N, C-alpha and C positions, 0 to 999 in steps of 0.2 A: 503497499500500501505506501504511495507517494505518502513523505513525511512533511505536515506545515508546521515549521519554525516563525518566528517571532523576530529571528535576527536576519540582517542582509546578507542574506543567504542566496543563493543562485540554487543551489543542491537542492533537486527534487525529493532526496532518497538519504537514507541515513547512511552515513561511511564507516566501515567497520576496519577497526586498525590494527589489523594483522599484515603482516609481512608475506606476501602473494608469492612464488621465483615464475619468471616465463621471460620467453623469450622475447626479444624487441626485433622488427625488420622495418626500416624504412630509408627514408635516404638526406642525409647530413647537411648540413648548410652551405656545401659546395653540387650538392644535389646527387653527392657520391651514394649508393646503396651500402648496407651495413646491415650487420648480425650481429645481437648482442644480447648475453645472460644480465641482465636485469631484476630489482624488485620493485613490484607495486609496494609504498609505505601504505597504506590503506585503499578501500575500493569499495563501491559501491554497486548499486544495478545500473543506473549510468555513466559510470566511470570508475576513475584512481589517481593516485598521483605518482607519479612511477617515478624514481632516482635514475640516472642513465649517467654512462660517461661522453654522449655524440647529444652534441648539443640539435634539439628536436626544432624546427620551424614551425610558429605558432601559425594555425590553417591544415598545416602539412594533416596526410593519412598515414596513419603506421599500422602495421599489424603487429597482431599481440595472442601465442600460444604459448598455454599453460603446460608445461610438460610432463606426459602423464606419471601416474604413481605409481610408486616400486613393487606392489602387489597386483596381483590379476584382477583387471578390469569386472568381472562374473561377480566377486564378492565386494562390490559397492550397491549400497540402495540407491543411488541417487545418480541419474547423467555426469559425468566431469566436461564440464569447461573448456574446449580447444583452443582452437581459434577465431579472435577476435577483431576487429577492424575499430582505430577509434581515430578520432581526432585530435591535436593539440592545441588543446585551448589559451593555455599562459604557462613560459616557461618562468624559473629564474636559478641564476647564476647561485649553489651552496661551495663548503671552500672543493672537492674535490669530483664533481658532481653537478647535474642539473638536475632542478626539480620539475618534472612535467605537469601540467593541469592539462589530464585528460577528458576526452568525451566520449562515451562509446558510441558507437551507428547506430545499436540496435541495443535496448538495453535487455540488462539479462534477465532472464525469466523466471516469473514466478516457482517454476519446480527446479529451480536448483538450491541444493541443498545448503542448511544456515542463513541464507537472506532475510534480513529484517522485512 
């Protein structure tokens, strides 16, 4: 269910502050293709905060892939999210990496386990 809040916050859904490892594919500021193993620092149905070594230009579209679990998928009760497409909304530089605010092209489905 979308979250209504009184803050000046454009987020529709609650963020879950858990790290999620993932692979990021996209183009850097020079237009060169890259693949990077990265971490989403928080995630919601509609987007994520991503820490990367590459600068991701605002407005660019990237592809995210969550690595499969190290156990057989038959033992899972809920589907595993695989490939996601996201738009870079904002970027700020931290000490040795970039923090990118992402908006998923398609919000995560209601049947993904554990989403508020």
